[in-house]
N, CA, C and O atoms as a Tripos MOL2 file, in Angstrom:
@<TRIPOS>MOLECULE
protein
  312   311    78     0     0
PROTEIN
NO_CHARGES

@<TRIPOS>ATOM
      1 N           0.7420   -1.1010    0.0330 N.3       1 MET1
      2 CA         -0.0850    0.0740    0.0020 C.3       1 MET1
      3 C           0.9590    1.2640   -0.0270 C.2       1 MET1
      4 O           1.9160    1.2900    0.7470 O.2       1 MET1
      5 N           0.7350    2.1630   -0.8910 N.am      2 PRO2
      6 CA          1.4540    3.3750   -0.9860 C.3       2 PRO2
      7 C           1.4010    4.1830    0.2360 C.2       2 PRO2
      8 O           0.4260    4.0720    0.9790 O.2       2 PRO2
      9 N           2.4020    5.0180    0.5250 N.am      3 VAL3
     10 CA          2.4650    5.8260    1.6530 C.3       3 VAL3
     11 C           2.3650    7.3110    1.1880 C.2       3 VAL3
     12 O           3.0040    7.6470    0.1910 O.2       3 VAL3
     13 N           1.6590    8.1440    1.8010 N.am      4 THR4
     14 CA          1.6560    9.5440    1.5710 C.3       4 THR4
     15 C           2.3140   10.2910    2.5050 C.2       4 THR4
     16 O           1.9180   10.2760    3.6700 O.2       4 THR4
     17 N           3.4470   11.0740    2.1070 N.am      5 ILE5
     18 CA          4.0300   11.9310    3.1520 C.3       5 ILE5
     19 C           4.0220   13.3370    2.5310 C.2       5 ILE5
     20 O           4.4530   13.5140    1.3920 O.2       5 ILE5
     21 N           3.5300   14.3380    3.2840 N.am      6 ASP6
     22 CA          3.5890   15.7850    2.9080 C.3       6 ASP6
     23 C           2.9940   15.9020    1.5280 C.2       6 ASP6
     24 O           3.4850   16.6860    0.7160 O.2       6 ASP6
     25 N           1.8520   15.0760    1.2070 N.am      7 GLY7
     26 CA          1.2240   15.1910   -0.1100 C.3       7 GLY7
     27 C           1.9090   14.2800   -1.3130 C.2       7 GLY7
     28 O           1.3670   14.0890   -2.4020 O.2       7 GLY7
     29 N           2.9900   13.8370   -0.9850 N.am      8 GLN8
     30 CA          3.8650   12.9730   -1.9960 C.3       8 GLN8
     31 C           3.4890   11.5460   -1.8220 C.2       8 GLN8
     32 O           3.6000   11.0320   -0.7090 O.2       8 GLN8
     33 N           3.0550   10.8730   -2.8330 N.am      9 THR9
     34 CA          2.8840    9.3000   -2.7840 C.3       9 THR9
     35 C           4.2640    8.6310   -2.9730 C.2       9 THR9
     36 O           5.0220    8.9880   -3.8750 O.2       9 THR9
     37 N           4.5810    7.6000   -2.0500 N.am     10 TYR10
     38 CA          5.7660    6.8210   -2.1460 C.3      10 TYR10
     39 C           5.3180    5.3760   -2.1600 C.2      10 TYR10
     40 O           4.3120    4.9800   -1.5720 O.2      10 TYR10
     41 N           6.1560    4.5940   -2.8890 N.am     11 TYR11
     42 CA          5.8390    3.1250   -2.9720 C.3      11 TYR11
     43 C           7.0450    2.3350   -2.3850 C.2      11 TYR11
     44 O           8.2000    2.6850   -2.6290 O.2      11 TYR11
     45 N           6.7810    1.3730   -1.6880 N.am     12 ARG12
     46 CA          7.8510    0.4680   -1.1080 C.3      12 ARG12
     47 C           8.5130   -0.5050   -2.1660 C.2      12 ARG12
     48 O           8.0240   -0.6940   -3.2790 O.2      12 ARG12
     49 N           9.6580   -1.0940   -1.7180 N.am     13 THR13
     50 CA         10.2500   -1.9930   -2.7140 C.3      13 THR13
     51 C           9.3880   -2.9790   -3.3430 C.2      13 THR13
     52 O           9.4170   -3.0980   -4.5680 O.2      13 THR13
     53 N           8.5440   -3.7730   -2.5520 N.am     14 ALA14
     54 CA          7.6620   -4.8520   -2.9720 C.3      14 ALA14
     55 C           6.7830   -4.3090   -3.9770 C.2      14 ALA14
     56 O           6.6100   -4.9030   -5.0410 O.2      14 ALA14
     57 N           6.1650   -3.1150   -3.6810 N.am     15 GLU15
     58 CA          5.1250   -2.5310   -4.5620 C.3      15 GLU15
     59 C           5.7220   -2.2180   -5.8400 C.2      15 GLU15
     60 O           5.1530   -2.5240   -6.8870 O.2      15 GLU15
     61 N           6.9570   -1.5630   -5.8120 N.am     16 VAL16
     62 CA          7.5450   -1.1980   -7.0910 C.3      16 VAL16
     63 C           7.8430   -2.3680   -7.9800 C.2      16 VAL16
     64 O           7.6380   -2.3170   -9.1930 O.2      16 VAL16
     65 N           8.3670   -3.5080   -7.3220 N.am     17 CYS17
     66 CA          8.7300   -4.6200   -8.1160 C.3      17 CYS17
     67 C           7.4500   -5.3040   -8.8260 C.2      17 CYS17
     68 O           7.4320   -5.7950   -9.9550 O.2      17 CYS17
     69 N           6.4320   -5.2260   -7.9470 N.am     18 ARG18
     70 CA          5.0890   -5.7360   -8.5570 C.3      18 ARG18
     71 C           4.5320   -4.9280   -9.6950 C.2      18 ARG18
     72 O           4.0400   -5.4760  -10.6820 O.2      18 ARG18
     73 N           4.6210   -3.4500   -9.5380 N.am     19 ILE19
     74 CA          4.2570   -2.5770  -10.5560 C.3      19 ILE19
     75 C           4.9020   -2.6600  -11.7060 C.2      19 ILE19
     76 O           4.2950   -2.6430  -12.7770 O.2      19 ILE19
     77 N           6.2740   -2.7630  -11.6130 N.am     20 VAL20
     78 CA          7.1700   -2.8180  -12.7970 C.3      20 VAL20
     79 C           7.3410   -4.0860  -13.4700 C.2      20 VAL20
     80 O           7.6770   -4.1560  -14.6520 O.2      20 VAL20
     81 N           7.0910   -5.1930  -12.6600 N.am     21 GLY21
     82 CA          7.1850   -6.4660  -13.2140 C.3      21 GLY21
     83 C           8.6450   -7.0600  -13.1310 C.2      21 GLY21
     84 O           9.0940   -7.8510  -13.9610 O.2      21 GLY21
     85 N           9.2850   -6.6210  -12.1120 N.am     22 ILE22
     86 CA         10.8040   -7.1640  -11.9490 C.3      22 ILE22
     87 C          10.9560   -7.7630  -10.5960 C.2      22 ILE22
     88 O          10.1350   -7.4740   -9.7260 O.2      22 ILE22
     89 N          11.8500   -8.5010  -10.3710 N.am     23 SER23
     90 CA         12.2750   -9.1200   -9.1330 C.3      23 SER23
     91 C          12.9150   -8.1030   -8.2340 C.2      23 SER23
     92 O          13.4180   -7.0940   -8.7280 O.2      23 SER23
     93 N          12.9240   -8.3150   -6.9380 N.am     24 ARG24
     94 CA         13.7860   -7.5410   -5.9320 C.3      24 ARG24
     95 C          15.1920   -7.5780   -6.3510 C.2      24 ARG24
     96 O          15.8570   -6.5420   -6.3850 O.2      24 ARG24
     97 N          15.6980   -8.7780   -6.6880 N.am     25 ALA25
     98 CA         17.0940   -8.9740   -7.0330 C.3      25 ALA25
     99 C          17.4600   -8.0520   -8.2320 C.2      25 ALA25
    100 O          18.5250   -7.4340   -8.2000 O.2      25 ALA25
    101 N          16.6110   -7.9390   -9.2910 N.am     26 THR26
    102 CA         16.7350   -7.1240  -10.3360 C.3      26 THR26
    103 C          16.8660   -5.6460   -9.8710 C.2      26 THR26
    104 O          17.8010   -4.9270  -10.2260 O.2      26 THR26
    105 N          15.9100   -5.2680   -9.0930 N.am     27 LEU27
    106 CA         15.9060   -3.7840   -8.5280 C.3      27 LEU27
    107 C          17.2010   -3.5570   -7.8260 C.2      27 LEU27
    108 O          17.8900   -2.5840   -8.1300 O.2      27 LEU27
    109 N          17.5700   -4.3990   -6.9050 N.am     28 PHE28
    110 CA         18.7250   -4.0740   -6.1700 C.3      28 PHE28
    111 C          20.0890   -4.0740   -7.0390 C.2      28 PHE28
    112 O          21.0610   -3.3580   -6.7970 O.2      28 PHE28
    113 N          19.9950   -4.9060   -7.9800 N.am     29 ARG29
    114 CA         21.2130   -4.8860   -9.0120 C.3      29 ARG29
    115 C          21.0910   -3.5830   -9.7080 C.2      29 ARG29
    116 O          22.0870   -2.8590   -9.6970 O.2      29 ARG29
    117 N          20.0620   -3.1940  -10.2880 N.am     30 TRP30
    118 CA         20.0600   -1.8630  -11.0530 C.3      30 TRP30
    119 C          20.4860   -0.7180  -10.1070 C.2      30 TRP30
    120 O          21.1520    0.2090  -10.5670 O.2      30 TRP30
    121 N          20.1460   -0.7410   -8.8570 N.am     31 LEU31
    122 CA         20.4810    0.1820   -7.9580 C.3      31 LEU31
    123 C          22.0490    0.1820   -7.6600 C.2      31 LEU31
    124 O          22.7000    1.2270   -7.6700 O.2      31 LEU31
    125 N          22.5890   -1.0330   -7.4010 N.am     32 LYS32
    126 CA         23.9410   -1.2450   -7.2330 C.3      32 LYS32
    127 C          24.8850   -0.8910   -8.3500 C.2      32 LYS32
    128 O          25.9890   -0.3700   -8.1930 O.2      32 LYS32
    129 N          24.2930   -1.2550   -9.5780 N.am     33 GLU33
    130 CA         25.0980   -0.8790  -10.7430 C.3      33 GLU33
    131 C          25.0620    0.4460  -11.3020 C.2      33 GLU33
    132 O          25.7150    0.7640  -12.2960 O.2      33 GLU33
    133 N          24.1980    1.3240  -10.5800 N.am     34 GLY34
    134 CA         23.9450    2.7370  -10.8520 C.3      34 GLY34
    135 C          23.1280    3.0170  -12.0700 C.2      34 GLY34
    136 O          23.2320    4.0630  -12.7110 O.2      34 GLY34
    137 N          22.2170    1.9290  -12.4000 N.am     35 ILE35
    138 CA         21.3670    2.2130  -13.6030 C.3      35 ILE35
    139 C          20.3000    3.1770  -12.9760 C.2      35 ILE35
    140 O          19.7140    3.9570  -13.7260 O.2      35 ILE35
    141 N          20.0530    3.1610  -11.7830 N.am     36 PHE36
    142 CA         19.1620    4.0620  -11.2070 C.3      36 PHE36
    143 C          19.8750    4.5300   -9.8080 C.2      36 PHE36
    144 O          20.5810    3.7650   -9.1510 O.2      36 PHE36
    145 N          19.6120    5.8250   -9.4560 N.am     37 LYS37
    146 CA         20.1970    6.2430   -8.2630 C.3      37 LYS37
    147 C          19.6150    5.6920   -7.0690 C.2      37 LYS37
    148 O          18.4340    5.3590   -7.1640 O.2      37 LYS37
    149 N          20.1920    5.5260   -5.9650 N.am     38 GLU38
    150 CA         19.6240    5.0090   -4.7350 C.3      38 GLU38
    151 C          18.3320    5.8800   -4.3840 C.2      38 GLU38
    152 O          18.2440    7.0700   -4.6870 O.2      38 GLU38
    153 N          17.4150    5.2200   -3.7660 N.am     39 ALA39
    154 CA         16.2860    5.9370   -3.4280 C.3      39 ALA39
    155 C          16.4190    6.9960   -2.3380 C.2      39 ALA39
    156 O          16.9780    6.7390   -1.2710 O.2      39 ALA39
    157 N          15.9390    8.0960   -2.5970 N.am     40 GLU40
    158 CA         16.3830    9.3740   -1.7580 C.3      40 GLU40
    159 C          15.5810    9.3030   -0.3370 C.2      40 GLU40
    160 O          16.0270    9.8150    0.6900 O.2      40 GLU40
    161 N          14.5270    8.7060   -0.3980 N.am     41 HIS41
    162 CA         13.5440    8.6310    0.7680 C.3      41 HIS41
    163 C          13.5310    7.1980    1.2910 C.2      41 HIS41
    164 O          13.5930    6.2060    0.5650 O.2      41 HIS41
    165 N          13.4420    7.1850    2.6690 N.am     42 ARG42
    166 CA         13.1670    5.9690    3.3330 C.3      42 ARG42
    167 C          12.3310    6.0930    4.5410 C.2      42 ARG42
    168 O          12.3410    7.1450    5.1790 O.2      42 ARG42
    169 N          11.6280    5.1160    4.8850 N.am     43 ASP43
    170 CA         10.6630    5.2190    6.0490 C.3      43 ASP43
    171 C          11.4340    5.0990    7.2920 C.2      43 ASP43
    172 O          12.6520    4.9270    7.2450 O.2      43 ASP43
    173 N          10.7700    5.1820    8.4430 N.am     44 ARG44
    174 CA         11.2780    5.1130    9.7260 C.3      44 ARG44
    175 C          12.1840    3.7650   10.0370 C.2      44 ARG44
    176 O          13.0770    3.7290   10.8840 O.2      44 ARG44
    177 N          11.7980    2.7030    9.2220 N.am     45 ARG45
    178 CA         12.4890    1.5020    9.4630 C.3      45 ARG45
    179 C          13.7640    1.4290    8.3830 C.2      45 ARG45
    180 O          14.4860    0.4330    8.3850 O.2      45 ARG45
    181 N          13.9810    2.4410    7.5420 N.am     46 GLY46
    182 CA         15.1070    2.4530    6.6640 C.3      46 GLY46
    183 C          14.7520    1.8090    5.4200 C.2      46 GLY46
    184 O          15.6400    1.5800    4.5990 O.2      46 GLY46
    185 N          13.3950    1.4520    5.1610 N.am     47 TRP47
    186 CA         13.1140    0.8740    3.9490 C.3      47 TRP47
    187 C          13.0020    1.9140    2.7870 C.2      47 TRP47
    188 O          12.4930    3.0150    3.0000 O.2      47 TRP47
    189 N          13.4450    1.5880    1.6470 N.am     48 ARG48
    190 CA         13.4680    2.4930    0.4350 C.3      48 ARG48
    191 C          12.0260    2.9510   -0.0190 C.2      48 ARG48
    192 O          11.1310    2.1060   -0.0630 O.2      48 ARG48
    193 N          11.7980    4.1470   -0.3270 N.am     49 LEU49
    194 CA         10.5310    4.6970   -0.7130 C.3      49 LEU49
    195 C          10.8520    5.3110   -2.1180 C.2      49 LEU49
    196 O          11.8070    6.0670   -2.2950 O.2      49 LEU49
    197 N           9.9480    4.9120   -3.1440 N.am     50 PHE50
    198 CA         10.1280    5.4430   -4.5310 C.3      50 PHE50
    199 C           9.0110    6.3350   -4.8900 C.2      50 PHE50
    200 O           7.8740    6.0010   -4.5580 O.2      50 PHE50
    201 N           9.2110    7.4360   -5.5350 N.am     51 THR51
    202 CA          8.1920    8.3120   -6.0000 C.3      51 THR51
    203 C           7.5180    7.7120   -7.3220 C.2      51 THR51
    204 O           8.0350    6.8120   -7.9830 O.2      51 THR51
    205 N           6.4390    8.2550   -7.5870 N.am     52 GLU52
    206 CA          5.6930    7.7100   -8.8040 C.3      52 GLU52
    207 C           6.6020    7.9420  -10.0650 C.2      52 GLU52
    208 O           6.5590    7.1280  -10.9880 O.2      52 GLU52
    209 N           7.4030    9.0140  -10.1170 N.am     53 ASP53
    210 CA          8.3410    9.4580  -11.1230 C.3      53 ASP53
    211 C           9.2880    8.2600  -11.2580 C.2      53 ASP53
    212 O           9.5060    7.7170  -12.3410 O.2      53 ASP53
    213 N           9.7950    7.9120  -10.1930 N.am     54 GLU54
    214 CA         10.8480    6.9560  -10.1780 C.3      54 GLU54
    215 C          10.3820    5.5710  -10.6450 C.2      54 GLU54
    216 O          11.1150    4.8450  -11.3170 O.2      54 GLU54
    217 N           9.1760    5.2330  -10.2810 N.am     55 VAL55
    218 CA          8.5300    4.0310  -10.7340 C.3      55 VAL55
    219 C           8.2860    4.0610  -12.2600 C.2      55 VAL55
    220 O           8.4210    3.0650  -12.9710 O.2      55 VAL55
    221 N           7.9600    5.1410  -12.6570 N.am     56 ASP56
    222 CA          7.7640    5.3190  -14.1150 C.3      56 ASP56
    223 C           8.9900    5.0850  -14.9650 C.2      56 ASP56
    224 O           8.9970    4.4640  -16.0280 O.2      56 ASP56
    225 N          10.1560    5.7240  -14.3020 N.am     57 LYS57
    226 CA         11.4560    5.4080  -15.1130 C.3      57 LYS57
    227 C          11.9840    4.0010  -14.8440 C.2      57 LYS57
    228 O          12.7910    3.5420  -15.6530 O.2      57 LYS57
    229 N          11.6230    3.2910  -13.8240 N.am     58 LEU58
    230 CA         11.8980    1.8560  -13.7750 C.3      58 LEU58
    231 C          11.1590    1.1400  -14.8100 C.2      58 LEU58
    232 O          11.7660    0.3350  -15.5160 O.2      58 LEU58
    233 N           9.7690    1.3740  -14.9920 N.am     59 LYS59
    234 CA          8.9790    0.7660  -15.9960 C.3      59 LYS59
    235 C           9.6250    0.9750  -17.3720 C.2      59 LYS59
    236 O           9.7550    0.0240  -18.1430 O.2      59 LYS59
    237 N          10.0180    2.1720  -17.6740 N.am     60 ALA60
    238 CA         10.5790    2.4920  -19.0260 C.3      60 ALA60
    239 C          11.9010    1.6970  -19.2060 C.2      60 ALA60
    240 O          12.1810    1.2650  -20.3250 O.2      60 ALA60
    241 N          12.6930    1.4960  -18.1890 N.am     61 GLU61
    242 CA         13.8930    0.6860  -18.3270 C.3      61 GLU61
    243 C          13.4920   -0.7870  -18.4590 C.2      61 GLU61
    244 O          14.1400   -1.4910  -19.2330 O.2      61 GLU61
    245 N          12.5550   -1.2640  -17.8170 N.am     62 ALA62
    246 CA         12.1000   -2.6590  -17.9750 C.3      62 ALA62
    247 C          11.6030   -2.8820  -19.2560 C.2      62 ALA62
    248 O          11.8790   -3.9560  -19.7910 O.2      62 ALA62
    249 N          10.8180   -1.9410  -19.9370 N.am     63 ASN63
    250 CA         10.1830   -2.1030  -21.1690 C.3      63 ASN63
    251 C          11.3000   -1.9820  -22.2200 C.2      63 ASN63
    252 O          11.2130   -2.6220  -23.2680 O.2      63 ASN63
    253 N          12.3890   -1.1460  -21.9580 N.am     64 ARG64
    254 CA         13.4330   -1.0460  -22.9860 C.3      64 ARG64
    255 C          14.1830   -2.4120  -23.0860 C.2      64 ARG64
    256 O          14.5490   -2.8460  -24.1780 O.2      64 ARG64
    257 N          14.3870   -3.0340  -21.9840 N.am     65 ILE65
    258 CA         15.0720   -4.2190  -21.9710 C.3      65 ILE65
    259 C          14.1860   -5.3580  -22.6080 C.2      65 ILE65
    260 O          14.6700   -6.1670  -23.3990 O.2      65 ILE65
    261 N          13.0360   -5.3750  -22.2720 N.am     66 ASN66
    262 CA         12.1380   -6.4620  -22.9320 C.3      66 ASN66
    263 C          12.0610   -6.3840  -24.3710 C.2      66 ASN66
    264 O          12.0710   -7.3910  -25.0800 O.2      66 ASN66
    265 N          11.9740   -5.0630  -24.8660 N.am     67 LYS67
    266 CA         11.9340   -4.8900  -26.2680 C.3      67 LYS67
    267 C          13.2080   -5.2290  -26.9510 C.2      67 LYS67
    268 O          13.1500   -5.6820  -28.0940 O.2      67 LYS67
    269 N          14.3340   -5.0590  -26.3740 N.am     68 ALA68
    270 CA         15.6370   -5.5270  -26.8370 C.3      68 ALA68
    271 C          15.7140   -6.9140  -26.9550 C.2      68 ALA68
    272 O          16.1790   -7.4700  -27.9500 O.2      68 ALA68
    273 N          15.2120   -7.5750  -25.8360 N.am     69 ASP69
    274 CA         15.1480   -9.0540  -25.8590 C.3      69 ASP69
    275 C          14.3490   -9.6430  -27.0010 C.2      69 ASP69
    276 O          14.7870  -10.5700  -27.6830 O.2      69 ASP69
    277 N          13.1890   -9.0910  -27.1880 N.am     70 GLN70
    278 CA         12.2830   -9.4950  -28.1440 C.3      70 GLN70
    279 C          12.7810   -9.3520  -29.6240 C.2      70 GLN70
    280 O          12.5010  -10.1540  -30.5150 O.2      70 GLN70
    281 N          13.5400   -8.2520  -29.7730 N.am     71 LEU71
    282 CA         14.2280   -8.0350  -31.1250 C.3      71 LEU71
    283 C          15.3360   -9.0600  -31.3240 C.2      71 LEU71
    284 O          15.4570   -9.6250  -32.4110 O.2      71 LEU71
    285 N          16.1390   -9.3080  -30.3080 N.am     72 SER72
    286 CA         17.2490  -10.2620  -30.4490 C.3      72 SER72
    287 C          16.6510  -11.7320  -30.8000 C.2      72 SER72
    288 O          17.1850  -12.4700  -31.6280 O.2      72 SER72
    289 N          15.5200  -12.0570  -30.0960 N.am     73 THR73
    290 CA         14.8380  -13.3280  -30.3810 C.3      73 THR73
    291 C          14.3320  -13.3890  -31.7620 C.2      73 THR73
    292 O          14.5190  -14.4210  -32.4060 O.2      73 THR73
    293 N          13.6610  -12.3090  -32.3260 N.am     74 LEU74
    294 CA         13.1320  -12.3350  -33.5970 C.3      74 LEU74
    295 C          14.3710  -12.4880  -34.7430 C.2      74 LEU74
    296 O          14.3230  -13.2480  -35.7100 O.2      74 LEU74
    297 N          15.4240  -11.6400  -34.4230 N.am     75 LYS75
    298 CA         16.5990  -11.8350  -35.3510 C.3      75 LYS75
    299 C          17.1250  -13.2400  -35.4090 C.2      75 LYS75
    300 O          17.4510  -13.7030  -36.5020 O.2      75 LYS75
    301 N          17.2270  -13.9270  -34.3470 N.am     76 GLY76
    302 CA         17.6090  -15.2250  -34.3130 C.3      76 GLY76
    303 C          16.6510  -16.3240  -35.0190 C.2      76 GLY76
    304 O          17.1060  -17.4030  -35.3980 O.2      76 GLY76
    305 N          15.4230  -16.0030  -35.1510 N.am     77 LEU77
    306 CA         14.5770  -16.8260  -35.8140 C.3      77 LEU77
    307 C          14.6120  -16.6240  -37.3870 C.2      77 LEU77
    308 O          14.0860  -17.4360  -38.1470 O.2      77 LEU77
    309 N          15.2150  -15.5790  -37.7850 N.am     78 ILE78
    310 CA         15.3580  -15.1420  -39.3110 C.3      78 ILE78
    311 C          16.5660  -15.8410  -39.9090 C.2      78 ILE78
    312 O          16.8700  -15.6500  -41.0860 O.2      78 ILE78
@<TRIPOS>BOND
     1     1     2 1
     2     2     3 1
     3     3     4 2
     4     3     5 am
     5     5     6 1
     6     6     7 1
     7     7     8 2
     8     7     9 am
     9     9    10 1
    10    10    11 1
    11    11    12 2
    12    11    13 am
    13    13    14 1
    14    14    15 1
    15    15    16 2
    16    15    17 am
    17    17    18 1
    18    18    19 1
    19    19    20 2
    20    19    21 am
    21    21    22 1
    22    22    23 1
    23    23    24 2
    24    23    25 am
    25    25    26 1
    26    26    27 1
    27    27    28 2
    28    27    29 am
    29    29    30 1
    30    30    31 1
    31    31    32 2
    32    31    33 am
    33    33    34 1
    34    34    35 1
    35    35    36 2
    36    35    37 am
    37    37    38 1
    38    38    39 1
    39    39    40 2
    40    39    41 am
    41    41    42 1
    42    42    43 1
    43    43    44 2
    44    43    45 am
    45    45    46 1
    46    46    47 1
    47    47    48 2
    48    47    49 am
    49    49    50 1
    50    50    51 1
    51    51    52 2
    52    51    53 am
    53    53    54 1
    54    54    55 1
    55    55    56 2
    56    55    57 am
    57    57    58 1
    58    58    59 1
    59    59    60 2
    60    59    61 am
    61    61    62 1
    62    62    63 1
    63    63    64 2
    64    63    65 am
    65    65    66 1
    66    66    67 1
    67    67    68 2
    68    67    69 am
    69    69    70 1
    70    70    71 1
    71    71    72 2
    72    71    73 am
    73    73    74 1
    74    74    75 1
    75    75    76 2
    76    75    77 am
    77    77    78 1
    78    78    79 1
    79    79    80 2
    80    79    81 am
    81    81    82 1
    82    82    83 1
    83    83    84 2
    84    83    85 am
    85    85    86 1
    86    86    87 1
    87    87    88 2
    88    87    89 am
    89    89    90 1
    90    90    91 1
    91    91    92 2
    92    91    93 am
    93    93    94 1
    94    94    95 1
    95    95    96 2
    96    95    97 am
    97    97    98 1
    98    98    99 1
    99    99   100 2
   100    99   101 am
   101   101   102 1
   102   102   103 1
   103   103   104 2
   104   103   105 am
   105   105   106 1
   106   106   107 1
   107   107   108 2
   108   107   109 am
   109   109   110 1
   110   110   111 1
   111   111   112 2
   112   111   113 am
   113   113   114 1
   114   114   115 1
   115   115   116 2
   116   115   117 am
   117   117   118 1
   118   118   119 1
   119   119   120 2
   120   119   121 am
   121   121   122 1
   122   122   123 1
   123   123   124 2
   124   123   125 am
   125   125   126 1
   126   126   127 1
   127   127   128 2
   128   127   129 am
   129   129   130 1
   130   130   131 1
   131   131   132 2
   132   131   133 am
   133   133   134 1
   134   134   135 1
   135   135   136 2
   136   135   137 am
   137   137   138 1
   138   138   139 1
   139   139   140 2
   140   139   141 am
   141   141   142 1
   142   142   143 1
   143   143   144 2
   144   143   145 am
   145   145   146 1
   146   146   147 1
   147   147   148 2
   148   147   149 am
   149   149   150 1
   150   150   151 1
   151   151   152 2
   152   151   153 am
   153   153   154 1
   154   154   155 1
   155   155   156 2
   156   155   157 am
   157   157   158 1
   158   158   159 1
   159   159   160 2
   160   159   161 am
   161   161   162 1
   162   162   163 1
   163   163   164 2
   164   163   165 am
   165   165   166 1
   166   166   167 1
   167   167   168 2
   168   167   169 am
   169   169   170 1
   170   170   171 1
   171   171   172 2
   172   171   173 am
   173   173   174 1
   174   174   175 1
   175   175   176 2
   176   175   177 am
   177   177   178 1
   178   178   179 1
   179   179   180 2
   180   179   181 am
   181   181   182 1
   182   182   183 1
   183   183   184 2
   184   183   185 am
   185   185   186 1
   186   186   187 1
   187   187   188 2
   188   187   189 am
   189   189   190 1
   190   190   191 1
   191   191   192 2
   192   191   193 am
   193   193   194 1
   194   194   195 1
   195   195   196 2
   196   195   197 am
   197   197   198 1
   198   198   199 1
   199   199   200 2
   200   199   201 am
   201   201   202 1
   202   202   203 1
   203   203   204 2
   204   203   205 am
   205   205   206 1
   206   206   207 1
   207   207   208 2
   208   207   209 am
   209   209   210 1
   210   210   211 1
   211   211   212 2
   212   211   213 am
   213   213   214 1
   214   214   215 1
   215   215   216 2
   216   215   217 am
   217   217   218 1
   218   218   219 1
   219   219   220 2
   220   219   221 am
   221   221   222 1
   222   222   223 1
   223   223   224 2
   224   223   225 am
   225   225   226 1
   226   226   227 1
   227   227   228 2
   228   227   229 am
   229   229   230 1
   230   230   231 1
   231   231   232 2
   232   231   233 am
   233   233   234 1
   234   234   235 1
   235   235   236 2
   236   235   237 am
   237   237   238 1
   238   238   239 1
   239   239   240 2
   240   239   241 am
   241   241   242 1
   242   242   243 1
   243   243   244 2
   244   243   245 am
   245   245   246 1
   246   246   247 1
   247   247   248 2
   248   247   249 am
   249   249   250 1
   250   250   251 1
   251   251   252 2
   252   251   253 am
   253   253   254 1
   254   254   255 1
   255   255   256 2
   256   255   257 am
   257   257   258 1
   258   258   259 1
   259   259   260 2
   260   259   261 am
   261   261   262 1
   262   262   263 1
   263   263   264 2
   264   263   265 am
   265   265   266 1
   266   266   267 1
   267   267   268 2
   268   267   269 am
   269   269   270 1
   270   270   271 1
   271   271   272 2
   272   271   273 am
   273   273   274 1
   274   274   275 1
   275   275   276 2
   276   275   277 am
   277   277   278 1
   278   278   279 1
   279   279   280 2
   280   279   281 am
   281   281   282 1
   282   282   283 1
   283   283   284 2
   284   283   285 am
   285   285   286 1
   286   286   287 1
   287   287   288 2
   288   287   289 am
   289   289   290 1
   290   290   291 1
   291   291   292 2
   292   291   293 am
   293   293   294 1
   294   294   295 1
   295   295   296 2
   296   295   297 am
   297   297   298 1
   298   298   299 1
   299   299   300 2
   300   299   301 am
   301   301   302 1
   302   302   303 1
   303   303   304 2
   304   303   305 am
   305   305   306 1
   306   306   307 1
   307   307   308 2
   308   307   309 am
   309   309   310 1
   310   310   311 1
   311   311   312 2
@<TRIPOS>SUBSTRUCTURE
     1 MET1         2 RESIDUE 1 A MET
     2 PRO2         6 RESIDUE 1 A PRO
     3 VAL3        10 RESIDUE 1 A VAL
     4 THR4        14 RESIDUE 1 A THR
     5 ILE5        18 RESIDUE 1 A ILE
     6 ASP6        22 RESIDUE 1 A ASP
     7 GLY7        26 RESIDUE 1 A GLY
     8 GLN8        30 RESIDUE 1 A GLN
     9 THR9        34 RESIDUE 1 A THR
    10 TYR10       38 RESIDUE 1 A TYR
    11 TYR11       42 RESIDUE 1 A TYR
    12 ARG12       46 RESIDUE 1 A ARG
    13 THR13       50 RESIDUE 1 A THR
    14 ALA14       54 RESIDUE 1 A ALA
    15 GLU15       58 RESIDUE 1 A GLU
    16 VAL16       62 RESIDUE 1 A VAL
    17 CYS17       66 RESIDUE 1 A CYS
    18 ARG18       70 RESIDUE 1 A ARG
    19 ILE19       74 RESIDUE 1 A ILE
    20 VAL20       78 RESIDUE 1 A VAL
    21 GLY21       82 RESIDUE 1 A GLY
    22 ILE22       86 RESIDUE 1 A ILE
    23 SER23       90 RESIDUE 1 A SER
    24 ARG24       94 RESIDUE 1 A ARG
    25 ALA25       98 RESIDUE 1 A ALA
    26 THR26      102 RESIDUE 1 A THR
    27 LEU27      106 RESIDUE 1 A LEU
    28 PHE28      110 RESIDUE 1 A PHE
    29 ARG29      114 RESIDUE 1 A ARG
    30 TRP30      118 RESIDUE 1 A TRP
    31 LEU31      122 RESIDUE 1 A LEU
    32 LYS32      126 RESIDUE 1 A LYS
    33 GLU33      130 RESIDUE 1 A GLU
    34 GLY34      134 RESIDUE 1 A GLY
    35 ILE35      138 RESIDUE 1 A ILE
    36 PHE36      142 RESIDUE 1 A PHE
    37 LYS37      146 RESIDUE 1 A LYS
    38 GLU38      150 RESIDUE 1 A GLU
    39 ALA39      154 RESIDUE 1 A ALA
    40 GLU40      158 RESIDUE 1 A GLU
    41 HIS41      162 RESIDUE 1 A HIS
    42 ARG42      166 RESIDUE 1 A ARG
    43 ASP43      170 RESIDUE 1 A ASP
    44 ARG44      174 RESIDUE 1 A ARG
    45 ARG45      178 RESIDUE 1 A ARG
    46 GLY46      182 RESIDUE 1 A GLY
    47 TRP47      186 RESIDUE 1 A TRP
    48 ARG48      190 RESIDUE 1 A ARG
    49 LEU49      194 RESIDUE 1 A LEU
    50 PHE50      198 RESIDUE 1 A PHE
    51 THR51      202 RESIDUE 1 A THR
    52 GLU52      206 RESIDUE 1 A GLU
    53 ASP53      210 RESIDUE 1 A ASP
    54 GLU54      214 RESIDUE 1 A GLU
    55 VAL55      218 RESIDUE 1 A VAL
    56 ASP56      222 RESIDUE 1 A ASP
    57 LYS57      226 RESIDUE 1 A LYS
    58 LEU58      230 RESIDUE 1 A LEU
    59 LYS59      234 RESIDUE 1 A LYS
    60 ALA60      238 RESIDUE 1 A ALA
    61 GLU61      242 RESIDUE 1 A GLU
    62 ALA62      246 RESIDUE 1 A ALA
    63 ASN63      250 RESIDUE 1 A ASN
    64 ARG64      254 RESIDUE 1 A ARG
    65 ILE65      258 RESIDUE 1 A ILE
    66 ASN66      262 RESIDUE 1 A ASN
    67 LYS67      266 RESIDUE 1 A LYS
    68 ALA68      270 RESIDUE 1 A ALA
    69 ASP69      274 RESIDUE 1 A ASP
    70 GLN70      278 RESIDUE 1 A GLN
    71 LEU71      282 RESIDUE 1 A LEU
    72 SER72      286 RESIDUE 1 A SER
    73 THR73      290 RESIDUE 1 A THR
    74 LEU74      294 RESIDUE 1 A LEU
    75 LYS75      298 RESIDUE 1 A LYS
    76 GLY76      302 RESIDUE 1 A GLY
    77 LEU77      306 RESIDUE 1 A LEU
    78 ILE78      310 RESIDUE 1 A ILE
């Protein structure tokens, strides 16, 4: 369930992974490799919080990778 702080909606890691369609391992790998910057916000337990804009950027990256995979598969069939 998203969290609203000062009028801004934030999503926790599990929610982000479900929305984007990636695993936690993939998300953490992307953060570690610098594909995305570390989450700027954390809750009182230290858990990462992502804005809707950050979630949209993660979706775009996941879609970019999926399209590249599909193209390479199609090229392999030809």
